[in-house]
C-alpha positions as CSV (number, residue, x, y, z in Angstrom):
1,M,40.6,33.5,188.9
2,L,41.1,37.5,188.3
3,T,43.7,38.5,186.2
4,A,45.3,41.9,186.5
5,A,43.6,43.7,183.6
6,R,40.3,41.9,184.6
7,F,40.9,43.3,188.1
8,M,41.9,47.0,187.2
9,I,38.3,46.8,184.4
10,L,36.3,46.0,187.7
11,T,38.1,48.5,189.9
12,V,37.3,51.3,187.6
13,S,33.9,50.4,187.1
14,A,33.1,50.3,190.6
15,L,34.9,53.4,191.4
16,A,32.6,54.8,188.2
17,L,30.0,53.8,189.8
18,L,30.4,54.8,193.6
19,S,30.7,58.4,191.9
20,G,27.5,58.6,190.5
21,Q,29.0,58.4,186.6
22,S,28.1,55.1,184.5
23,F,31.4,53.6,183.0
24,A,29.9,54.2,179.6
25,Q,29.7,58.4,180.7
26,R,33.3,57.9,181.3
27,Q,35.9,59.5,178.3
28,L,37.8,56.7,176.7
29,P,40.8,57.5,175.0
30,S,40.4,58.1,171.3
31,V,43.2,57.3,168.2
32,V,43.7,59.4,165.9
33,Q,45.6,59.2,162.3
34,L,47.7,61.3,160.9
35,P,48.5,61.5,157.3
36,S,51.7,60.0,156.0
37,F,54.1,62.0,153.4
38,S,56.7,60.8,151.5
39,S,58.7,61.8,148.5
40,F,61.1,60.9,145.9
41,S,63.3,62.8,143.6
42,Y,64.2,62.7,140.2
43,D,68.2,64.0,139.4
44,G,69.2,63.1,135.7
45,S,68.8,64.7,132.5
46,V,66.8,64.0,129.5
47,L,65.5,65.1,125.6
48,V,62.1,66.2,125.2
49,P,61.1,67.4,121.6
50,D,58.6,70.6,121.8
51,G,55.6,69.3,122.6
52,G,56.9,66.2,123.9
53,E,56.5,64.6,127.2
54,A,58.8,62.1,129.3
55,H,58.1,59.9,132.3
56,L,60.8,60.2,134.9
57,G,59.8,57.9,136.9
58,S,56.5,56.6,139.7
59,V,56.6,55.0,142.9
60,K,53.5,53.0,143.6
61,R,52.7,52.3,147.1
62,S,49.7,49.5,148.3
63,A,48.9,48.9,152.0
64,S,46.1,46.7,153.3
65,G,45.3,45.7,157.1
66,S,42.3,44.0,159.1
67,S,41.8,43.0,162.7
68,R,39.1,40.9,164.2
69,R,37.4,41.2,167.7
70,G,35.0,39.1,168.7
71,L,32.2,39.4,166.1
72,S,33.5,42.5,164.6
73,R,35.9,43.0,162.2
74,A,37.3,46.1,160.7
75,S,39.8,46.0,157.6
76,G,41.2,49.2,155.4
77,F,43.5,49.6,152.5
78,D,45.2,52.7,151.1
79,H,46.7,53.0,147.4
80,G,49.0,55.9,146.4
81,I,51.0,57.2,143.5
82,S,53.6,59.2,142.7
83,Q,55.1,60.3,139.6
84,A,57.1,62.8,137.6
85,T,56.7,63.7,134.2
86,A,58.1,66.1,132.1
87,K,55.7,68.1,129.4
88,V,57.8,70.3,127.4
89,H,56.1,73.8,125.3
90,I,58.9,76.0,123.6
91,I,58.0,79.6,123.6
92,D,60.7,81.3,121.6
93,H,60.0,85.4,122.4
94,A,62.3,86.7,120.1
95,E,60.8,84.6,117.1
96,I,57.1,86.1,118.4
97,D,58.7,89.5,118.2
98,R,60.1,89.1,114.7
99,Q,57.0,87.9,113.4
100,L,54.9,90.6,114.9
101,L,57.0,93.4,113.8
102,G,57.7,91.9,110.3
103,G,60.4,91.5,108.2
104,T,63.2,88.9,107.5
105,P,64.9,87.1,110.4
106,E,68.0,89.0,109.2
107,E,66.9,92.4,109.7
108,F,65.1,91.5,112.8
109,L,68.6,90.6,114.2
110,R,70.1,94.0,112.8
111,R,67.1,95.9,114.4
112,Q,67.7,93.9,117.7
113,R,71.8,94.4,117.6
114,A,71.2,98.0,117.0
115,N,69.0,98.4,119.6
116,E,71.8,96.9,122.2
117,A,73.7,98.7,121.1
118,R,71.6,102.2,121.7
119,L,70.9,100.8,125.0
120,G,74.9,100.3,126.2
121,I,74.3,95.9,126.0
122,D,77.1,93.9,125.1
123,P,75.4,90.6,124.0
124,L,78.5,89.1,124.5
125,A,79.6,90.1,128.1
126,P,80.4,87.4,130.3
127,V,77.5,86.7,132.5
128,D,77.5,86.6,136.3
129,P,77.4,83.3,137.2
130,D,76.4,84.3,140.6
131,G,73.8,86.5,139.4
132,K,70.9,84.7,139.7
133,G,71.5,83.6,143.0
134,K,72.2,87.2,144.0
135,S,68.5,87.8,143.1
136,L,66.8,84.8,144.9
137,V,68.9,86.6,147.9
138,R,67.9,90.6,147.2
139,Q,63.7,88.7,146.6
140,A,64.3,86.4,150.0
141,R,65.1,89.4,151.9
142,R,62.0,91.6,150.3
143,E,59.7,88.9,151.5
144,Y,60.9,88.8,154.7
145,R,60.9,92.1,155.4
146,A,56.9,92.4,154.2
147,G,56.3,89.7,156.3
148,N,56.1,86.7,153.9
149,Q,57.7,84.0,155.8
150,S,57.2,81.1,153.3
151,S,58.2,82.6,150.4
152,S,61.5,84.2,151.9
153,F,62.3,80.6,153.0
154,A,61.8,79.0,149.7
155,S,63.9,82.1,148.1
156,Y,66.8,81.9,150.3
157,R,66.7,77.4,149.4
158,L,66.9,78.3,145.8
159,A,69.5,81.3,146.3
160,I,71.8,78.9,147.8
161,G,71.7,76.3,145.4
162,N,71.9,79.1,142.7
163,L,75.3,80.6,144.5
164,R,78.2,79.2,142.6
165,S,80.6,81.7,145.0
166,E,81.9,79.4,148.2
167,N,82.1,82.9,149.9
168,L,78.7,84.0,148.5
169,R,76.8,80.7,149.5
170,R,78.5,80.6,153.0
171,L,77.0,84.3,153.6
172,A,73.7,83.4,152.5
173,T,73.8,80.3,154.4
174,A,74.5,82.2,157.6
175,E,71.9,84.7,156.9
176,F,69.4,82.0,156.2
177,K,70.1,80.5,159.7
178,R,70.2,83.3,161.3
179,L,66.5,84.5,160.3
180,F,64.7,80.2,160.2
181,G,66.8,78.9,163.0
182,A,66.1,75.0,162.8
183,S,63.7,75.2,160.2
184,A,66.9,76.3,158.1
185,D,69.1,73.9,159.2
186,Q,66.7,71.0,158.3
187,A,66.3,72.3,154.7
188,L,69.6,72.8,153.9
189,R,70.3,68.8,155.4
190,M,67.6,67.8,153.2
191,A,68.5,69.6,150.0
192,S,72.5,67.9,150.8
193,L,71.0,64.6,150.5
194,R,69.6,65.1,147.7
């Protein structure tokens, strides 16, 4: 008694033999395994001294499997680890300058304030909270005009995250979506999940 699957294989074999082509020469379907990606994020703060390191978290994964058909047997194993660490090394450019130029810290500070006054820089002036975001939007536009799509995309994402003003964030988001379409929508949705 033939089952439907055996009947179909016999029919295909018979058709292949009739057409002058052996069953072994026929193109059989193949399986392609694509790599899988996973990510995790850390949202928090840690205190790390200069020259120190902090372990923020990690994820370990392991999988194994096997299959057996007749006398043949196949097995596979997959192991992976993802981790986040923070290594800190503080570079104080003002202190390096002071040491190179010589003098006591007070003398160096006096010279630095005199230079700021000469250049018209007020160290106590309020800092624009959207300055970094605006700068990133300008960079994203330059990169887009230069044809650097991936750099422009990353700059827009960073800019939107750094803009404090709701109006500026809305304008940057609209520009980002207009230039990158569905990719921008997906990036913004992923950023909102964090």
